[in-house]
KOLVEX-872939 format. One line per field, with one value per residue (C-alpha): residue number from 1; residue in one letter; chain; x, y, z. Coordinates in pm, 1 decimal, always signed. Layout:
// KOLVEX-872939
num	NUM,...
residu	a,...
chaine	A,...
x	X,...
y	Y,...
z	Z,...
END
This chain:
// KOLVEX-872939
num	1,2,3,4,5,6,7,8,9,10,11,12,13,14,15,16,17,18,19,20,21,22,23,24,25,26,27,28,29,30,31,32,33,34,35,36,37,38,39,40,41,42,43,44,45,46,47,48,49,50,51,52,53,54,55,56,57,58,59,60,61,62,63,64,65,66,67,68,69,70,71,72,73,74,75,76,77,78,79,80,81,82,83,84,85,86,87,88,89,90,91,92,93,94,95,96,97,98,99,100,101,102,103,104,105,106,107,108,109,110,111,112,113,114,115,116,117,118,119,120,121,122,123,124,125,126,127,128,129,130,131,132,133,134,135,136,137,138,139,140,141,142,143,144,145,146,147,148,149,150,151,152,153,154,155,156,157,158,159,160,161,162,163,164,165,166,167,168,169,170,171,172,173,174,175,176,177,178,179,180,181,182,183,184,185,186,187,188,189,190,191,192,193,194,195,196,197,198,199,200,201,202,203,204,205,206,207,208,209,210,211,212,213,214,215,216,217,218,219,220,221,222,223,224,225,226,227,228,229,230,231,232,233,234,235,236,237,238,239,240,241,242,243,244,245,246,247,248,249,250,251,252,253,254,255,256,257,258,259,260,261,262,263,264,265,266,267,268,269,270,271,272,273,274,275,276,277,278,279,280,281,282,283,284,285,286,287,288,289,290,291,292,293,294,295,296,297,298,299,300,301,302,303,304,305,306,307,308,309,310,311,312,313,314,315,316,317,318,319,320,321,322,323,324,325,326,327,328,329,330,331,332,333,334,335,336,337,338,339,340,341,342,343,344,345,346,347,348,349,350,351,352,353,354,355,356,357,358,359,360,361,362,363,364,365,366,367,368,369,370,371,372,373,374,375,376,377,378,379,380,381,382,383,384,385,386,387,388,389,390,391,392,393,394,395,396,397,398,399,400,401,402,403,404,405,406,407,408,409,410,411,412,413,414,415,416,417,418,419,420,421,422,423,424,425,426,427,428,429,430,431,432,433,434,435,436,437,438,439,440,441,442,443,444,445,446,447,448,449,450,451,452,453,454,455,456,457,458,459,460,461,462,463,464,465,466,467,468,469,470,471,472,473,474,475,476,477,478,479,480,481,482,483,484,485,486,487,488,489,490,491,492,493,494,495,496,497,498,499,500,501,502,503,504,505,506,507
residu	m,f,k,r,l,s,i,t,f,w,a,t,v,f,v,t,v,v,c,l,s,l,v,g,v,d,v,w,r,s,l,n,a,r,s,a,q,l,l,e,k,e,r,q,g,a,n,l,a,r,a,m,a,q,q,a,d,d,t,i,k,a,a,d,i,a,l,a,d,m,v,e,r,i,e,s,d,g,q,a,a,p,a,l,a,r,v,q,r,q,m,q,a,q,v,a,n,l,p,q,l,v,g,l,f,v,y,d,d,s,g,r,w,i,v,n,s,r,g,v,l,s,q,a,y,n,n,a,d,r,e,y,f,i,y,h,r,t,h,t,e,r,g,p,h,v,g,r,p,v,v,s,r,s,s,g,k,w,i,l,p,v,s,r,r,l,n,r,a,d,g,s,f,g,g,v,v,l,a,t,l,d,i,e,y,f,r,r,f,y,e,s,f,d,l,g,a,r,g,a,v,a,l,l,s,n,d,g,t,l,l,l,r,q,p,f,d,s,g,r,v,g,s,s,m,r,d,s,e,l,f,r,h,y,a,e,a,s,g,a,a,r,t,g,s,a,f,f,r,s,f,h,d,d,e,v,r,l,n,s,f,r,p,l,a,h,y,p,l,f,v,t,a,a,l,s,r,e,e,m,l,e,n,w,r,r,d,t,f,t,r,s,i,g,v,v,v,l,a,a,l,l,g,f,f,g,k,r,l,v,d,q,i,k,l,r,a,q,a,e,a,e,l,r,l,a,r,d,a,l,e,s,a,n,h,t,l,a,r,q,a,m,s,d,g,l,t,g,l,a,n,r,r,q,f,d,v,t,l,g,n,e,f,s,r,a,m,r,h,a,d,t,l,a,f,i,m,i,d,v,d,y,f,k,q,y,n,d,l,y,g,h,s,a,g,d,e,v,l,r,a,v,s,k,l,i,r,a,l,t,p,k,r,p,g,d,l,t,a,r,y,g,g,e,e,v,g,i,l,l,p,h,t,d,l,a,g,a,q,a,v,a,e,r,i,r,a,a,v,q,d,l,q,m,a,h,h,g,s,p,f,g,v,v,t,l,s,a,g,v,a,t,l,a,p,q,r,g,v,h,v,a,g,m,l,v,e,a,a,d,k,a,l,y,v,a,k,s,a,g,r,n,q,v,s,l,a
chaine	A,A,A,A,A,A,A,A,A,A,A,A,A,A,A,A,A,A,A,A,A,A,A,A,A,A,A,A,A,A,A,A,A,A,A,A,A,A,A,A,A,A,A,A,A,A,A,A,A,A,A,A,A,A,A,A,A,A,A,A,A,A,A,A,A,A,A,A,A,A,A,A,A,A,A,A,A,A,A,A,A,A,A,A,A,A,A,A,A,A,A,A,A,A,A,A,A,A,A,A,A,A,A,A,A,A,A,A,A,A,A,A,A,A,A,A,A,A,A,A,A,A,A,A,A,A,A,A,A,A,A,A,A,A,A,A,A,A,A,A,A,A,A,A,A,A,A,A,A,A,A,A,A,A,A,A,A,A,A,A,A,A,A,A,A,A,A,A,A,A,A,A,A,A,A,A,A,A,A,A,A,A,A,A,A,A,A,A,A,A,A,A,A,A,A,A,A,A,A,A,A,A,A,A,A,A,A,A,A,A,A,A,A,A,A,A,A,A,A,A,A,A,A,A,A,A,A,A,A,A,A,A,A,A,A,A,A,A,A,A,A,A,A,A,A,A,A,A,A,A,A,A,A,A,A,A,A,A,A,A,A,A,A,A,A,A,A,A,A,A,A,A,A,A,A,A,A,A,A,A,A,A,A,A,A,A,A,A,A,A,A,A,A,A,A,A,A,A,A,A,A,A,A,A,A,A,A,A,A,A,A,A,A,A,A,A,A,A,A,A,A,A,A,A,A,A,A,A,A,A,A,A,A,A,A,A,A,A,A,A,A,A,A,A,A,A,A,A,A,A,A,A,A,A,A,A,A,A,A,A,A,A,A,A,A,A,A,A,A,A,A,A,A,A,A,A,A,A,A,A,A,A,A,A,A,A,A,A,A,A,A,A,A,A,A,A,A,A,A,A,A,A,A,A,A,A,A,A,A,A,A,A,A,A,A,A,A,A,A,A,A,A,A,A,A,A,A,A,A,A,A,A,A,A,A,A,A,A,A,A,A,A,A,A,A,A,A,A,A,A,A,A,A,A,A,A,A,A,A,A,A,A,A,A,A,A,A,A,A,A,A,A,A,A,A,A,A,A,A,A,A,A,A,A,A,A,A,A,A,A,A,A,A,A,A,A,A,A,A,A,A,A,A,A,A,A,A
x	+0.0,+283.2,+454.2,+147.8,+162.1,+325.3,+644.7,+444.0,+231.9,+539.8,+698.9,+381.2,+373.5,+741.2,+699.4,+383.7,+548.6,+854.2,+640.4,+412.9,+716.5,+871.9,+551.6,+499.5,+854.9,+816.9,+487.8,+646.3,+947.7,+722.5,+511.5,+824.3,+969.2,+644.3,+647.3,+1014.0,+942.2,+654.2,+859.8,+1147.2,+912.5,+748.1,+1092.1,+1172.5,+839.9,+895.4,+1243.6,+1102.4,+826.0,+1083.0,+1293.0,+988.6,+869.4,+1213.6,+1247.8,+904.3,+962.0,+1304.1,+1171.8,+879.7,+1089.8,+1343.0,+1062.3,+901.4,+1225.0,+1235.9,+873.6,+937.7,+1233.1,+1019.4,+740.0,+985.8,+1144.5,+815.0,+656.3,+973.9,+1082.1,+737.8,+629.8,+817.6,+986.2,+1343.8,+1230.8,+1038.5,+1342.4,+1554.9,+1286.6,+1271.8,+1648.0,+1627.2,+1345.1,+1550.3,+1843.6,+1621.5,+1464.6,+1807.9,+1935.4,+1631.0,+1550.1,+1210.8,+1089.1,+894.4,+858.1,+807.7,+520.7,+378.3,+10.8,-167.0,-495.3,-688.2,-492.9,-275.4,+97.0,+316.0,+645.8,+766.9,+1082.9,+1032.8,+1054.2,+738.9,+422.3,+116.2,-220.1,-380.4,-347.9,-536.2,-515.6,-779.8,-985.0,-713.0,-768.2,-454.1,-546.5,-894.1,-744.4,-507.5,-772.9,-1001.4,-739.5,-509.5,-251.5,+97.8,+231.3,+286.2,-4.4,+32.0,-245.5,-396.3,-200.4,-305.9,-195.7,+0.7,-163.9,+172.2,+371.8,+104.6,+281.5,+135.6,+251.2,+215.0,+149.8,+313.5,+209.8,+222.3,+1.7,+113.2,-17.4,-41.5,+94.1,-243.8,-255.0,-514.9,-485.0,-228.8,-177.0,-9.2,+349.5,+354.3,+613.0,+515.8,+683.2,+728.4,+526.5,+768.3,+1047.8,+868.2,+777.9,+1141.3,+1238.1,+962.1,+1052.9,+1398.2,+1249.5,+1218.6,+856.2,+806.4,+559.0,+257.8,+395.6,+295.0,+394.3,+186.1,+195.1,-132.1,-260.0,-410.6,-755.0,-731.9,-630.1,-397.8,-105.5,+97.0,+94.0,+350.3,+262.8,+166.7,-180.9,-249.8,-621.3,-587.0,-379.3,-586.1,-853.5,-999.7,-904.5,-1125.0,-1317.1,-1007.3,-913.6,-571.7,-704.3,-972.1,-706.5,-471.7,-744.9,-863.3,-509.7,-323.0,+29.4,+273.0,-8.2,+0.3,+330.1,+295.5,+217.6,-97.1,-253.1,-516.7,-703.9,-610.3,-859.8,-734.5,-684.1,-823.0,-475.0,-399.3,-79.4,+126.0,+106.2,+380.1,+262.7,+429.8,+340.7,+572.8,+743.0,+648.6,+362.0,+7.2,+94.4,+174.9,+337.9,+272.1,+485.3,+269.9,+415.1,+194.8,+123.0,+117.5,+462.6,+593.6,+496.8,+567.6,+921.4,+807.0,+527.9,+764.7,+1027.0,+762.0,+600.7,+934.2,+1044.1,+702.4,+702.2,+1038.7,+919.3,+598.1,+793.8,+1038.7,+753.3,+580.2,+900.4,+948.2,+586.2,+618.6,+938.3,+812.6,+501.4,+719.1,+924.4,+611.5,+480.0,+809.4,+795.3,+439.7,+549.0,+840.3,+613.2,+369.7,+656.1,+783.8,+433.2,+401.9,+744.8,+641.7,+326.5,+530.4,+781.3,+503.7,+342.9,+678.6,+746.1,+399.3,+460.8,+798.7,+639.3,+374.2,+637.0,+846.1,+542.6,+450.3,+807.4,+786.0,+429.6,+276.9,+41.5,-204.3,-243.2,-137.7,+104.6,+473.4,+667.5,+971.8,+1210.0,+1065.3,+1055.4,+1427.2,+1513.8,+1293.3,+1417.9,+1777.3,+1699.7,+1496.3,+1750.6,+2029.2,+1813.3,+1726.1,+2094.6,+2191.3,+1922.5,+1944.5,+1577.4,+1365.5,+1251.8,+964.5,+862.6,+548.2,+545.4,+189.4,+86.2,-261.5,-342.6,-402.6,-373.1,-257.9,-568.6,-780.9,-633.1,-681.0,-1040.9,-1158.9,-910.9,-630.5,-862.8,-1051.7,-718.2,-614.0,-937.7,-863.7,-513.9,-655.5,-918.7,-670.8,-416.8,-678.6,-771.6,-408.5,-335.8,-635.1,-527.6,-158.1,-38.0,+30.4,+338.3,+645.8,+857.3,+570.3,+550.8,+321.2,+462.7,+385.4,+687.4,+618.6,+327.1,+63.2,+309.2,+277.7,+538.6,+473.7,+770.7,+708.7,+988.2,+988.2,+772.8,+839.9,+735.4,+403.7,+300.0,+382.1,+195.1,-114.4,-105.7,-66.4,-345.3,-580.3,-517.8,-559.4,-893.7,-1018.8,-942.4,-1119.7,-1417.4,-1441.8,-1585.0,-1454.8,-1547.8,-1258.5,-1375.1,-1016.8,-934.5,-1030.8,-1155.7,-1401.4,-1297.5,-985.9,-745.2,-393.9,-85.6,+173.9,+522.8,+643.6,+1005.7,+1175.4,+1535.6,+1742.7,+2021.1,+2380.4,+2666.6,+2885.5,+2643.4,+2319.5,+2219.6,+1877.4,+1820.8,+1831.5,+1500.3,+1325.2,+1470.2,+1346.8,+992.6,+992.5,+1088.1,+811.0,+565.7,+684.2,+613.3,+259.9,+190.6,+329.8,+108.6,-207.1,-225.4,-467.5,-248.4,+34.5,+370.7,+650.1,+1017.9
y	+0.0,+241.6,+197.6,+328.4,+659.5,+938.4,+1120.6,+1441.2,+1269.9,+1162.2,+1507.1,+1669.4,+1424.2,+1495.1,+1874.4,+1849.4,+1616.2,+1843.4,+2155.1,+1980.9,+1830.3,+2175.7,+2310.7,+1997.1,+2003.4,+2373.3,+2308.6,+2018.0,+2229.5,+2516.1,+2291.1,+2136.9,+2483.5,+2589.1,+2282.7,+2342.9,+2708.7,+2619.0,+2347.5,+2588.7,+2850.1,+2585.8,+2488.6,+2853.1,+2898.9,+2586.7,+2705.6,+3046.7,+2895.0,+2678.1,+2983.1,+3177.6,+2891.1,+2845.7,+3217.8,+3243.3,+2931.3,+3050.9,+3399.7,+3276.7,+3006.8,+3262.1,+3463.3,+3148.1,+3042.1,+3378.3,+3332.2,+2982.9,+3114.9,+3398.2,+3157.2,+2930.6,+3224.4,+3378.3,+3049.4,+2949.1,+3278.3,+3432.4,+3789.0,+3966.2,+4292.8,+4153.1,+3861.3,+4088.3,+4317.0,+4023.7,+3926.6,+4284.2,+4290.4,+3960.4,+4099.9,+4402.9,+4179.5,+3958.0,+4253.2,+4398.8,+4067.7,+3981.7,+4245.6,+4087.8,+4165.7,+4484.9,+4399.0,+4136.8,+4166.5,+3986.7,+4029.1,+3917.5,+3728.8,+4056.2,+4178.0,+4438.5,+4476.5,+4319.9,+4373.5,+4450.2,+4504.7,+4879.7,+4919.0,+5128.1,+5014.0,+5204.5,+5115.2,+5290.0,+4971.3,+4652.3,+4361.2,+4136.6,+4189.2,+4067.3,+3741.3,+3578.2,+3667.9,+3523.0,+3210.5,+3137.0,+3212.9,+2954.2,+2693.7,+2507.2,+2411.7,+2534.2,+2554.4,+2872.8,+3049.4,+3264.0,+3516.5,+3739.0,+4047.3,+4366.3,+4727.4,+4770.3,+4999.9,+5111.4,+5154.7,+5189.3,+4924.9,+4615.9,+4327.2,+3951.1,+3832.3,+3509.3,+3414.1,+3149.7,+3086.8,+3158.4,+2927.7,+2973.8,+2709.0,+2535.8,+2524.2,+2794.8,+3077.5,+3329.0,+3551.5,+3571.7,+3611.5,+3793.1,+3856.2,+4103.7,+4041.3,+4331.0,+4273.7,+4512.4,+4262.0,+3999.5,+4260.9,+4364.3,+4001.6,+3942.6,+4260.0,+4113.0,+3850.3,+3916.0,+3821.2,+4010.7,+4291.4,+4075.8,+3816.4,+3787.2,+3611.5,+3566.0,+3430.9,+3279.5,+3097.2,+2753.5,+2899.0,+3116.8,+3448.7,+3656.2,+3764.8,+3940.0,+3975.0,+4130.4,+4360.7,+4504.3,+4639.1,+4726.7,+4698.0,+4326.8,+4234.9,+4012.1,+3950.2,+3607.4,+3402.0,+3105.0,+3152.3,+3155.6,+2863.5,+2847.9,+2803.9,+2553.3,+2343.9,+2369.1,+2293.6,+1984.9,+1842.3,+1673.7,+1558.8,+1586.0,+1702.1,+2037.5,+2106.1,+2158.0,+2389.2,+2465.9,+2739.2,+2945.3,+3261.0,+3527.1,+3611.8,+3972.6,+4082.7,+3794.6,+3723.5,+3358.5,+3258.4,+2947.7,+2915.5,+2716.5,+2658.5,+2504.5,+2474.0,+2585.9,+2300.0,+2399.5,+2646.7,+2643.7,+2872.6,+2828.6,+3039.6,+3073.2,+3213.7,+3303.7,+3381.0,+3529.9,+3284.6,+3567.3,+3683.4,+3327.6,+3266.9,+3616.5,+3538.2,+3200.2,+3363.2,+3619.0,+3358.4,+3119.2,+3391.5,+3498.6,+3143.0,+3041.1,+3334.7,+3215.9,+2856.2,+2959.2,+3177.5,+2892.5,+2644.5,+2889.3,+2929.2,+2552.4,+2510.2,+2779.5,+2642.9,+2287.6,+2374.7,+2527.1,+2208.9,+1992.9,+2211.7,+2171.0,+1796.5,+1796.6,+1995.2,+1760.1,+1458.9,+1610.7,+1682.4,+1326.1,+1192.2,+1403.0,+1285.9,+925.6,+979.9,+1143.1,+856.3,+596.9,+781.2,+799.6,+431.5,+348.0,+563.5,+397.5,+56.1,+163.0,+300.3,-11.2,-226.0,-13.4,-29.7,-408.3,-431.9,-398.1,-105.2,-264.9,-617.9,-577.2,-866.5,-844.0,-671.6,-790.4,-632.8,-815.1,-1133.7,-1110.5,-1052.7,-1338.2,-1574.4,-1510.0,-1570.6,-1885.9,-2019.7,-1982.1,-2139.8,-2438.2,-2477.1,-2478.9,-2729.7,-2941.8,-2872.2,-2834.9,-2500.7,-2479.5,-2195.5,-2147.4,-1899.7,-1804.1,-1606.4,-1485.9,-1635.9,-1397.5,-1094.6,-858.8,-950.8,-881.6,-534.7,-468.2,-587.9,-451.5,-178.8,-146.9,-58.2,-381.8,-560.5,-411.8,-535.8,-886.0,-874.6,-760.0,-1036.8,-1305.3,-1182.0,-1184.7,-1540.5,-1654.1,-1490.5,-1669.9,-2011.7,-1980.2,-2151.3,-1905.3,-2070.4,-1870.1,-1816.4,-1860.7,-1558.5,-1452.6,-1172.0,-990.7,-1089.1,-858.2,-756.7,-1026.4,-1279.1,-1387.7,-1593.7,-1815.7,-1919.4,-2229.5,-2342.1,-2701.9,-2809.5,-3088.6,-3093.9,-3272.0,-3028.4,-2726.0,-2880.8,-2930.4,-2561.9,-2449.3,-2671.0,-2553.8,-2192.3,-2259.3,-2433.6,-2163.4,-1886.4,-2075.5,-2122.5,-1746.1,-1744.2,-1395.8,-1342.7,-1318.3,-1316.2,-1285.6,-1629.2,-1958.5,-2066.9,-1775.0,-1698.3,-1581.2,-1870.2,-1922.4,-2112.3,-2215.0,-2356.3,-2539.7,-2607.5,-2743.1,-2742.0,-2879.5,-2617.3,-2724.4,-2489.5,-2419.6,-2591.8,-2393.0,-2027.8,-1875.5,-1769.6,-2129.3,-2201.7,-1906.7,-1992.7,-2355.2,-2242.7,-1989.9,-2262.5,-2485.0,-2193.5,-2156.1,-2526.2,-2483.8,-2191.8,-2379.3,-2675.2,-2469.7,-2269.3,-2318.1,-2588.1,-2657.5,-2773.8,-2921.9,-2844.6
z	+0.0,+95.4,-240.4,-418.7,-227.4,-424.0,-330.6,-290.0,-24.6,+170.9,+127.2,+262.7,+553.6,+628.2,+627.4,+838.4,+1090.5,+1118.0,+1174.5,+1424.3,+1599.1,+1639.3,+1790.8,+2000.7,+2138.7,+2220.2,+2401.9,+2590.2,+2687.8,+2793.9,+3014.5,+3164.5,+3224.4,+3392.5,+3615.9,+3700.9,+3777.5,+4007.9,+4174.9,+4234.7,+4380.5,+4595.5,+4725.4,+4796.1,+4974.6,+5185.1,+5284.3,+5368.0,+5580.4,+5761.2,+5841.1,+5962.1,+6180.4,+6331.4,+6399.2,+6560.2,+6767.8,+6887.9,+6960.8,+7169.8,+7337.7,+7461.9,+7619.5,+7758.7,+7925.4,+8098.9,+8209.8,+8343.5,+8544.3,+8688.3,+8781.9,+8961.7,+9153.5,+9264.3,+9362.8,+9552.5,+9710.4,+9759.0,+9699.4,+9974.7,+9881.0,+9866.1,+9652.7,+9414.9,+9391.2,+9279.0,+9025.0,+8897.6,+8839.2,+8658.5,+8439.1,+8342.5,+8246.6,+8033.2,+7848.7,+7788.2,+7644.9,+7430.4,+7166.9,+7094.6,+7446.1,+7514.6,+7880.6,+8148.7,+8397.1,+8699.0,+8791.4,+9102.6,+9097.4,+9052.7,+8751.5,+8929.1,+8862.9,+9127.4,+8955.2,+8601.7,+8405.8,+8400.8,+8776.5,+8780.6,+8954.5,+8844.5,+8980.2,+8683.6,+8475.0,+8546.6,+8300.3,+8444.9,+8130.4,+7893.5,+7706.9,+7844.7,+8205.0,+8167.6,+8005.5,+8298.4,+8556.0,+8398.2,+8300.2,+8538.3,+8274.0,+8359.6,+8004.7,+7806.0,+7643.0,+7331.7,+7333.8,+7071.9,+6968.6,+7146.9,+7174.3,+7493.6,+7745.4,+7875.5,+7549.1,+7278.8,+7064.7,+6904.5,+7120.5,+7122.0,+7479.9,+7599.6,+7950.3,+8223.2,+8524.5,+8882.7,+9153.1,+9526.3,+9756.2,+9761.1,+9377.8,+9335.9,+9087.5,+9203.7,+8902.7,+8564.3,+8445.6,+8111.5,+7838.6,+7568.0,+7233.9,+6996.1,+6677.5,+6508.7,+6576.7,+6365.6,+6107.8,+6056.1,+6011.4,+5756.4,+5565.9,+5500.0,+5266.4,+4894.1,+4832.0,+4507.4,+4459.3,+4548.6,+4789.7,+5154.2,+5476.9,+5790.4,+6142.2,+6265.9,+6569.0,+6539.8,+6606.8,+6293.3,+6450.4,+6234.4,+6452.3,+6183.9,+5808.1,+5578.6,+5394.3,+5732.1,+5798.0,+6158.7,+6091.7,+6018.3,+6324.2,+6550.6,+6285.8,+6220.9,+5914.0,+5993.8,+5667.3,+5446.3,+5220.0,+5383.3,+5736.6,+5634.6,+5461.0,+5758.9,+6014.4,+5827.9,+5809.8,+6088.9,+6163.0,+5873.4,+5642.2,+5820.8,+5645.1,+5272.0,+4982.5,+4785.7,+4574.5,+4757.7,+4678.2,+4930.8,+5201.9,+5197.2,+4834.9,+4619.5,+4480.6,+4395.0,+4574.3,+4637.2,+5016.7,+5191.1,+5548.1,+5849.8,+6221.6,+6499.2,+6678.4,+7036.3,+7016.5,+6872.9,+6584.6,+6219.3,+5949.9,+5580.4,+5299.4,+4999.3,+4654.4,+4383.9,+4103.3,+3849.3,+3956.8,+3972.7,+3610.5,+3477.2,+3357.3,+3228.8,+3027.9,+2880.9,+2788.2,+2656.5,+2447.7,+2298.7,+2225.6,+2093.8,+1851.9,+1722.1,+1692.2,+1517.0,+1273.3,+1210.2,+1162.9,+927.7,+723.2,+711.9,+611.3,+343.0,+192.0,+241.7,+42.9,-228.0,-231.0,-251.1,-532.7,-717.3,-663.3,-798.1,-1103.0,-1155.0,-1116.7,-1365.7,-1605.7,-1564.0,-1622.7,-1935.4,-2048.9,-1987.6,-2189.6,-2465.1,-2449.7,-2462.3,-2751.6,-2927.3,-2864.1,-2991.5,-3298.4,-3346.5,-3317.7,-3564.4,-3800.0,-3759.2,-3822.0,-4120.5,-4244.5,-4226.9,-4363.8,-4706.1,-4717.8,-4959.0,-4824.8,-4463.0,-4502.9,-4425.4,-4698.8,-4886.8,-4639.1,-4341.2,-4547.7,-4624.5,-4255.3,-4134.9,-4406.8,-4303.3,-3934.9,-3990.6,-4240.4,-3981.5,-3706.3,-3932.5,-4011.9,-3639.0,-3544.6,-3861.5,-3924.3,-4235.4,-4374.9,-4629.5,-4858.0,-5069.8,-5357.1,-5462.5,-5768.9,-5875.0,-6214.6,-6505.7,-6274.2,-6552.3,-6754.7,-6443.2,-6407.0,-6773.8,-6762.1,-6424.8,-6347.3,-6097.2,-5807.7,-5855.5,-5881.7,-5548.7,-5393.4,-5524.1,-5374.1,-5037.7,-5039.2,-5136.6,-4880.0,-4604.8,-4689.6,-4706.2,-4368.9,-4217.6,-4351.0,-4270.5,-3950.1,-3663.7,-3519.1,-3417.5,-3724.7,-3974.1,-4203.6,-4485.3,-4700.2,-5020.8,-5224.6,-5512.6,-5740.1,-5713.0,-5561.8,-5196.3,-5011.3,-4710.5,-4492.1,-4278.7,-4040.7,-3910.0,-4204.1,-4454.8,-4819.3,-4760.3,-4489.9,-4703.1,-4995.7,-4779.6,-4675.5,-5035.8,-5160.0,-4886.7,-4979.3,-5353.5,-5301.7,-5063.6,-5314.2,-5590.2,-5358.9,-5318.4,-5676.7,-5751.8,-6119.2,-6363.6,-6725.9,-6843.6,-6701.9,-6863.3,-6517.5,-6498.6,-6139.1,-5962.3,-5899.0,-5765.8,-5866.1,-5608.2,-5600.5,-5290.7,-5193.1,-4876.5,-4767.3,-4480.4,-4485.4,-4447.8,-4368.6,-4668.0,-4903.5,-4907.9,-4899.6,-4826.3,-5184.4,-5297.8,-5117.8,-5281.3,-5617.9,-5591.8,-5498.8,-5781.7,-6029.3,-5895.5,-5941.2,-6300.0,-6355.4,-6213.7,-6443.0,-6741.1,-6656.6,-6685.9,-6352.2,-6063.6,-5914.7,-5673.8,-5800.3,-5584.8,-5633.4
END
């Protein structure tokens, strides 16, 4: 089936496959580049989230260690003035050593300051209404508690409260030890990250409270994100599934970002680093667009020149087809000319030239194979009188009719030849034929012509008749020549004519 398809078809298929392959490879490379870009950004986001979680955990842990030490001192040494003085000095040292601390405070069970890192006791402030104070008053757990961010009543700054419960000797609620972490400390750390123009990072509690977000908006600090896609995904996960990356639409500005989230190791908080999907793919889109334009232009050029090539191949194929037709026509004309050159125009029999060539070939073949070659010489009786009486056109018609009959009655074996020898004479060459066989052929032809009953008033028989001379020869090298066979048949024909015509004479 494939061999019957033209070269233009295969050329078209080749050009099409090359163009489509270029486009396909470019699409494949673009998709791979996009996947690689997203994977790289996801890796960057995960690393960023890990750094944020570690920083937040370390920052809170340092403050919590200070709180645990204060709780142990107060519960061991009591709240006498000398003991509180020692605690106050320790507080000042801790605040001086930890830049994230705004202050350290101790409250009694009614929410009044007992001692703080500032060394100032003002009864104007009472924190019994704060969330962290209420939490410790109603919960007996002794672990740290990270509260919601608030504006400090003493400094006016946004702070993140980290607190522990104080117990009396009988285990009842005795107050709260508080460390206030500077939100600005976290903000400066988050500002050091290159998040792009539309990236964001955030620190959230496990209950969905937004503690800090960069870009910073004081109006959003402490707000709830429980309805955001990010929090719902995080809340539904557990264990290792709480660390990961996913695309979410922002709760704040509707921007789609790749959020890499991670919980803190020791505290009920988690961080997220969010990179804008549009910014992540901006360079990829630009590079893909530029490269795709080049590939499309290249494919278009290949398609254009490929089409020109296919058109040229088509033209060449058409030219070759026309040449083949012309060649076939020429060969047919040559065959016709050759046939006409070897045929008699009047009778349609072979002419004298073809007879001479065939006689020479068959004579040589008979000589090689020691075979017999027969020849019949036929002549129309009283043909001159017929022409004189009926005209040459009528004579031509007689020759055509006689020739047609002779051709029909002559054997059709390879090598057999019927030829117009000259004038009204017809020769029949019969290879592999003995004298009796040739005589039978000649007699059959003579009788058939007489049976045609073509009127001939110039003949004593009243119809057209034939005379024939038959000769055979087994050629021998150096003894015989082809002309001897013709000469013998011609002599036999002369004998037949001399004997009264309308008969067959043997040499």
